[in-house]
Steps between C-alpha positions, in 0.01 A plus 500: 500500500486739793323235710783253435763758596317569825482129581870453423595805708306400811689374803380146560171361371269742318234472770293805410494400134350152534246547219771627265738217587226242443410659164863494385538137610184399310623680188839329518341159559269545201809585293662168596701584813492241776575606860696240697468515879806537719657165580810600692665654195270798466187560297538478123314545172522315169315480172235230497567214261264485203 
């Protein structure tokens, strides 16, 4: 949980924590979260349809 708090508290992208960010993204994706790229309205996430 401390890693997440550090990522959330960083100003801008968590550049020095690339491995941690990638690990969190992989864990969320394996749990069914889908990352949607920015398309003018901002980046988003949603649950993947079953």
